[in-house]
C-alpha positions as CSV (number, residue, x, y, z in Angstrom):
1,M,2.6,-22.3,-7.9
2,K,-1.0,-21.9,-6.8
3,N,-0.5,-24.7,-4.3
4,R,2.4,-22.8,-2.7
5,F,0.2,-19.7,-2.4
6,S,-2.6,-21.8,-0.9
7,D,-0.1,-23.0,1.7
8,W,0.8,-19.4,2.4
9,L,-2.8,-18.2,2.4
10,P,-3.1,-17.7,6.2
11,E,-0.1,-15.5,6.2
12,I,-1.0,-13.4,3.2
13,A,-4.6,-13.1,4.4
14,G,-3.2,-12.0,7.7
15,W,-1.3,-9.2,6.0
16,R,-4.5,-8.2,4.2
17,Q,-6.6,-8.2,7.3
18,H,-4.0,-6.2,9.2
19,L,-4.0,-3.5,6.5
20,H,-7.8,-3.6,6.5
21,R,-7.9,-2.7,10.2
22,R,-5.7,0.3,9.6
23,P,-7.0,2.1,6.5
24,E,-5.2,5.3,5.4
25,I,-6.4,8.0,3.0
26,L,-4.8,9.5,-0.1
27,F,-1.1,10.3,0.6
28,D,-1.4,9.8,4.3
29,T,-0.3,6.2,3.9
30,H,2.7,6.4,6.2
31,E,1.8,3.4,8.4
32,T,0.8,1.2,5.4
33,A,4.0,2.2,3.5
34,A,6.2,1.4,6.6
35,F,4.5,-2.0,6.8
36,V,5.1,-2.7,3.2
37,A,8.7,-1.6,3.3
38,R,9.5,-3.6,6.4
39,T,7.8,-6.7,5.0
40,L,9.8,-6.4,1.7
41,R,13.1,-6.0,3.6
42,D,12.3,-8.9,5.9
43,M,11.6,-11.3,3.0
44,G,14.9,-10.3,1.3
45,C,14.2,-7.8,-1.4
46,D,17.4,-6.5,-2.9
47,D,16.5,-2.9,-2.5
48,V,13.6,-1.0,-1.0
49,Q,13.0,2.7,-1.7
50,E,10.5,4.8,0.3
51,G,9.0,8.2,-0.2
52,I,8.6,8.0,-4.0
53,G,5.7,10.1,-5.2
54,R,5.5,11.4,-1.6
55,T,4.6,8.1,0.2
56,G,5.0,5.4,-2.4
57,V,7.3,2.4,-2.0
58,V,9.3,0.5,-4.6
59,G,11.0,-2.9,-3.9
60,L,13.5,-4.4,-6.3
61,I,14.0,-8.1,-6.8
62,H,16.9,-9.3,-9.1
63,G,16.8,-12.5,-11.0
64,R,19.4,-15.2,-11.0
65,A,21.7,-13.3,-13.4
66,G,21.5,-10.1,-11.4
67,P,20.0,-6.8,-12.5
68,G,18.8,-6.5,-16.0
69,R,15.7,-5.5,-17.9
70,C,13.1,-4.3,-15.4
71,I,9.3,-4.6,-15.4
72,G,7.0,-2.9,-12.9
73,L,4.1,-4.6,-11.0
74,R,1.9,-2.0,-9.3
75,A,-0.5,-2.2,-6.3
76,D,-2.4,0.7,-4.7
77,M,-2.4,1.2,-0.9
78,D,-5.0,3.8,0.0
79,A,-8.5,3.5,1.4
80,L,-11.7,5.6,1.2
81,P,-13.5,8.0,3.6
82,I,-16.3,5.6,4.2
83,T,-17.7,4.2,7.5
84,E,-17.4,0.4,7.4
85,A,-20.5,-1.7,8.0
86,T,-19.2,-5.2,7.3
87,G,-19.1,-6.4,10.9
88,A,-15.9,-8.4,10.1
89,D,-13.6,-9.3,12.9
90,Y,-10.9,-7.3,11.1
91,A,-13.1,-4.3,10.4
92,S,-11.6,-0.8,10.3
93,E,-10.4,0.5,13.6
94,I,-10.4,4.1,12.3
95,P,-13.8,5.8,12.2
96,G,-14.8,7.1,8.8
97,R,-12.1,5.2,6.9
98,M,-12.4,1.9,5.1
99,H,-10.8,-0.3,2.5
100,A,-13.9,-0.3,0.4
101,C,-12.2,-0.8,-2.9
102,G,-9.9,-3.7,-2.0
103,H,-6.5,-1.9,-2.1
104,D,-5.6,-3.9,1.0
105,D,-5.9,-7.1,-0.9
106,H,-4.0,-5.6,-3.9
107,T,-1.1,-4.8,-1.6
108,A,-1.2,-8.2,0.2
109,M,-1.3,-10.1,-3.1
110,L,1.7,-8.2,-4.5
111,L,3.6,-8.9,-1.2
112,G,2.7,-12.6,-1.5
113,A,4.1,-12.6,-5.1
114,A,7.2,-10.8,-3.8
115,R,7.9,-13.6,-1.3
116,Y,7.7,-16.2,-4.0
117,L,9.9,-14.2,-6.4
118,V,12.5,-13.6,-3.8
119,E,12.7,-17.3,-2.8
120,T,12.8,-18.6,-6.4
121,R,14.4,-15.9,-8.5
122,A,13.3,-17.9,-11.5
123,F,13.7,-15.0,-13.9
124,D,16.4,-12.9,-15.6
125,G,16.3,-9.2,-14.9
126,T,14.6,-7.1,-12.2
127,V,11.0,-7.0,-10.9
128,A,10.1,-3.6,-9.5
129,L,7.3,-3.9,-6.9
130,I,5.4,-0.6,-7.0
131,F,3.2,0.3,-4.0
132,Q,1.3,3.4,-4.8
133,P,-0.6,5.9,-2.5
134,A,-3.6,8.1,-3.4
135,E,-5.3,6.2,-6.2
136,E,-8.7,7.3,-4.9
137,G,-8.7,10.8,-6.3
138,G,-5.2,12.0,-5.3
139,G,-3.3,11.0,-8.4
140,G,-0.6,9.0,-6.7
141,G,0.2,7.3,-10.0
142,R,0.9,10.7,-11.5
143,E,3.1,11.7,-8.6
144,M,5.2,8.6,-8.8
145,V,5.7,9.1,-12.5
146,A,6.5,12.8,-12.0
147,D,9.0,11.8,-9.3
148,G,11.0,9.9,-11.9
149,M,10.3,6.4,-10.7
150,L,10.2,4.9,-14.2
151,E,13.5,6.4,-15.2
152,R,15.2,5.8,-11.8
153,F,14.5,2.1,-11.9
154,A,14.6,1.8,-15.7
155,I,11.2,0.2,-15.8
156,A,10.4,-0.9,-19.3
157,E,6.8,-2.2,-18.8
158,V,4.2,-1.8,-16.1
159,Y,1.2,-4.0,-15.1
160,G,-1.6,-3.5,-12.6
161,M,-4.5,-5.6,-11.2
162,H,-7.8,-4.9,-9.5
163,N,-10.3,-7.2,-7.8
164,W,-13.7,-7.2,-9.4
165,P,-17.1,-8.0,-7.8
166,G,-19.4,-10.0,-10.1
167,L,-16.5,-11.7,-11.9
168,E,-16.2,-15.4,-10.9
169,L,-13.9,-15.8,-8.0
170,G,-10.2,-16.2,-9.0
171,T,-10.9,-15.8,-12.8
172,F,-9.6,-12.9,-14.9
173,A,-10.8,-10.4,-17.5
174,I,-9.0,-7.9,-19.6
175,R,-9.4,-5.8,-22.8
176,P,-7.0,-4.0,-25.1
177,G,-7.2,-0.3,-25.7
178,P,-9.4,2.1,-23.7
179,F,-10.5,0.3,-20.6
180,F,-11.3,2.8,-17.8
181,A,-12.7,6.3,-18.4
182,A,-11.2,9.7,-18.1
183,T,-12.8,11.3,-15.0
184,D,-13.3,15.1,-15.1
185,I,-15.0,17.3,-12.6
186,F,-16.9,20.6,-12.8
187,N,-18.3,23.3,-10.6
188,I,-21.0,25.6,-11.9
189,E,-22.0,28.8,-10.0
190,V,-25.2,30.5,-11.1
191,A,-25.6,34.1,-9.8
192,G,-29.1,35.7,-10.1
193,Q,-31.0,38.2,-8.0
194,G,-32.6,37.0,-4.8
195,G,-35.8,38.1,-3.2
196,H,-39.1,37.2,-1.6
197,A,-40.6,33.9,-2.7
198,A,-44.0,35.7,-3.1
199,K,-42.5,38.1,-5.6
200,P,-40.5,35.9,-8.1
201,H,-41.0,38.5,-10.8
202,E,-38.7,40.8,-8.9
203,T,-35.9,38.3,-8.9
204,V,-33.6,36.4,-11.3
205,D,-34.2,32.9,-9.9
206,A,-30.9,31.1,-9.8
207,T,-32.7,27.9,-8.8
208,V,-34.8,27.8,-12.0
209,V,-31.7,28.5,-14.0
210,A,-29.8,25.8,-12.3
211,A,-32.6,23.3,-12.8
212,Q,-32.7,24.0,-16.5
213,I,-28.9,23.6,-16.7
214,V,-29.2,20.2,-15.0
215,T,-31.8,19.1,-17.5
216,A,-29.9,20.4,-20.5
217,L,-26.7,18.7,-19.5
218,Q,-28.4,15.3,-20.0
219,T,-28.7,16.1,-23.7
220,L,-24.9,15.9,-24.0
221,A,-25.2,12.1,-24.0
222,S,-28.5,11.9,-25.9
223,R,-28.2,14.6,-28.5
224,V,-24.6,15.9,-28.7
225,V,-22.2,13.0,-28.5
226,D,-22.3,10.3,-31.2
227,P,-24.3,7.4,-29.7
228,V,-21.5,4.9,-30.3
229,R,-19.2,7.1,-28.1
230,Q,-19.4,6.6,-24.3
231,V,-20.1,9.5,-22.1
232,V,-21.6,9.9,-18.6
233,V,-22.4,13.4,-17.3
234,S,-23.7,13.5,-13.7
235,V,-24.6,16.4,-11.6
236,T,-23.8,15.1,-8.1
237,G,-24.7,18.1,-5.9
238,L,-26.7,21.3,-5.7
239,R,-26.4,24.0,-3.0
240,S,-28.2,27.3,-2.8
241,S,-27.2,30.5,-0.9
242,S,-30.4,30.3,1.2
243,D,-31.7,27.7,3.6
244,T,-35.0,29.6,4.2
245,Y,-38.3,28.5,2.7
246,N,-39.6,31.9,1.7
247,V,-36.4,33.3,0.1
248,I,-35.4,32.9,-3.5
249,P,-31.6,32.5,-3.4
250,E,-29.2,34.8,-5.1
251,A,-26.9,31.9,-6.1
252,V,-26.9,28.2,-6.7
253,E,-23.8,26.0,-7.0
254,M,-23.6,22.7,-8.8
255,K,-20.9,20.0,-9.0
256,G,-20.5,16.9,-11.0
257,T,-18.4,14.6,-13.1
258,V,-17.8,13.8,-16.8
259,R,-16.6,10.4,-17.9
260,T,-15.4,9.7,-21.4
261,L,-13.3,7.2,-23.3
262,D,-11.7,9.2,-26.1
263,P,-10.0,12.7,-26.4
264,A,-12.4,14.1,-29.0
265,T,-15.5,13.4,-26.9
266,R,-13.7,14.8,-23.8
267,D,-13.0,18.1,-25.7
268,L,-16.5,18.3,-27.1
269,V,-18.2,17.8,-23.8
270,E,-16.1,20.3,-22.0
271,D,-16.9,22.9,-24.7
272,R,-20.6,22.2,-24.8
273,I,-21.0,22.4,-21.0
274,A,-19.7,26.0,-21.2
275,Q,-22.1,26.8,-24.1
276,I,-25.1,25.3,-22.4
277,C,-24.5,27.0,-19.1
278,E,-23.8,30.4,-20.6
279,G,-26.7,30.3,-23.0
280,I,-29.3,29.3,-20.4
281,A,-28.0,31.9,-17.9
282,A,-28.0,34.6,-20.5
283,A,-31.6,33.8,-21.5
284,H,-32.7,34.4,-17.9
285,G,-30.5,37.4,-17.1
286,A,-28.3,35.4,-14.8
287,R,-24.5,35.0,-14.7
288,V,-22.6,31.8,-14.6
289,K,-19.1,30.8,-13.6
290,I,-17.7,27.5,-14.6
291,R,-14.7,25.6,-13.3
292,Y,-13.8,22.5,-15.3
293,E,-11.0,20.3,-14.1
294,R,-9.5,17.5,-16.1
295,N,-8.8,14.6,-13.7
296,Y,-7.5,11.1,-14.5
297,P,-7.0,10.4,-18.3
298,V,-8.4,7.4,-20.1
299,M,-6.6,4.3,-18.9
300,A,-5.8,2.4,-22.1
301,N,-4.1,-1.0,-22.2
302,H,-1.4,-1.6,-24.8
303,D,-2.2,-4.3,-27.3
304,R,1.0,-6.4,-27.0
305,E,1.1,-6.2,-23.3
306,T,-2.6,-7.1,-23.0
307,G,-1.8,-10.3,-24.8
308,F,1.0,-11.1,-22.3
309,A,-1.3,-10.4,-19.3
310,A,-4.0,-12.6,-20.8
311,E,-1.6,-15.4,-21.5
312,A,-0.4,-15.4,-17.9
313,A,-4.1,-15.4,-16.7
314,R,-4.9,-18.4,-18.9
315,A,-1.9,-20.2,-17.4
316,V,-3.2,-19.6,-13.9
317,A,-7.0,-19.9,-14.4
318,G,-7.4,-21.7,-17.7
319,D,-9.1,-18.8,-19.4
320,C,-9.2,-15.0,-19.5
321,A,-12.5,-13.3,-20.4
322,E,-13.0,-10.1,-22.4
323,A,-13.8,-7.3,-19.9
324,D,-16.5,-4.7,-20.3
325,L,-15.6,-1.1,-20.6
326,V,-15.5,0.7,-17.2
327,M,-16.7,4.3,-16.8
328,G,-14.9,4.6,-13.5
329,G,-11.5,6.1,-13.4
330,E,-8.1,4.6,-12.6
331,D,-4.8,6.6,-12.2
332,F,-2.7,3.7,-13.4
333,A,-3.5,5.5,-16.6
334,Y,-0.5,7.8,-15.9
335,M,1.9,4.8,-15.8
336,L,0.4,3.4,-19.0
337,D,0.8,6.8,-20.7
338,A,4.5,6.7,-19.9
339,R,5.3,3.0,-20.5
340,P,3.7,0.0,-22.3
341,G,1.7,-2.3,-20.1
342,A,-1.7,-3.6,-19.1
343,Y,-4.3,-3.7,-16.4
344,I,-6.3,-6.8,-15.5
345,L,-9.3,-7.7,-13.3
346,V,-9.4,-10.7,-10.9
347,G,-12.7,-12.0,-9.8
348,N,-14.0,-11.3,-6.3
349,G,-17.1,-13.5,-6.9
350,D,-20.6,-12.5,-5.7
351,S,-19.6,-9.7,-3.4
352,A,-20.9,-6.3,-2.6
353,P,-19.9,-3.6,-5.1
354,L,-16.8,-1.5,-4.8
355,H,-17.0,1.6,-2.6
356,S,-19.9,0.1,-0.6
357,P,-19.7,0.2,3.2
358,V,-20.3,-3.6,3.2
359,F,-17.7,-4.4,0.5
360,D,-15.2,-7.0,1.5
361,F,-12.5,-8.9,-0.4
362,S,-12.6,-12.7,-0.6
363,D,-9.3,-14.0,0.7
364,A,-10.0,-17.1,-1.4
365,A,-8.9,-15.1,-4.5
366,I,-5.4,-14.5,-3.1
367,P,-3.7,-17.6,-4.6
368,A,-5.0,-16.7,-8.1
369,G,-3.9,-13.1,-7.8
370,C,-0.5,-13.9,-6.4
371,S,0.0,-16.6,-9.1
372,W,-0.8,-14.2,-11.9
373,W,1.8,-11.7,-10.7
374,V,4.5,-14.4,-10.6
375,E,3.5,-16.0,-13.9
376,L,3.6,-12.7,-15.6
377,A,7.0,-11.8,-14.2
378,Q,8.5,-15.1,-15.2
379,R,7.0,-14.9,-18.7
380,R,8.2,-11.3,-19.3
381,L,11.7,-12.0,-17.8
382,P,12.3,-15.6,-18.8
383,L,15.4,-17.5,-17.7
384,A,18.0,-18.0,-20.4
385,R,17.5,-21.7,-19.9
386,A,13.9,-22.5,-18.9
387,T,13.6,-23.9,-15.4
388,T,10.6,-24.7,-13.3
389,V,11.0,-23.9,-9.6
390,D,8.4,-24.4,-6.8
391,P,10.0,-23.9,-3.4
């Protein structure tokens, strides 16, 4: 199987590089979705549905016995608002947009697997190829689930894959249970009383209040949450109502993120942020307004399906490592909340980190990624009489 994908590597890498040149953001993936849908139809998918979850695409491939039990294989399509600095021949042609997380390669590898599955159909049932927009903050996974995708195509299980810098090229890693963190965001507005910088006693200094809040929020991890429970609280921006040196501002705004791996810790941190902010503000005679928004939930792999995914990885690469916990978010969580399934990492080797302006996917990992998709599909939808086919 990997030999076949090695033969097809120039074509699949060509798809990837085409997508890399034309990155699209969030749900504005119209050109990408059209390319995916056209490619799926050209290769002979039995059905291709567009506009799911706004701009998502689902392609269906039936096995030799026709439609039957259905599993979903998901790839994300969207890029990031980052200016590319790779200098690659296929670098982004759209200023300020870049495939800095490798969603171009996820899409291309799933298209490569689709080609193999269409040609061989060495499975019984249906494979649903899910191409999702807006993973990078837009909740495209949530939108596709809300649009009834899982019910419409009777998807019984769902699987996802992400490239991973630092993991040996073409190898795999996975873990059962919580894997990627819940990612919440907050905005805190501190209102005081402004005045002249020479007369701070006549003011309620919102900057001082905000600084104490920033410091106090660090105690959530060190003194509030059980040390064996993971939590990351980051204040990622501060802005005052004044840009003048000799004015104490009336107001300061802060923004940040909270990342947790279990519901109890998530609830505790949300409550204590409010208590800390209100207590410090009251102590200084200031007022505080807090907006806390729950974003992606914890992405947790199902135990049984994690085993299936790992078995497929071992069949392709000879081994499957235990992955570390990841405090980043992943909206495949919405699909795993609705159906059993698992999410796996495929190694991108010694590359720049994800979301870096110099990140690039190694096309040499394509045969392993494509092979994993096919191996998984054939194992989860086995032929009634086992047959080995390699076109």
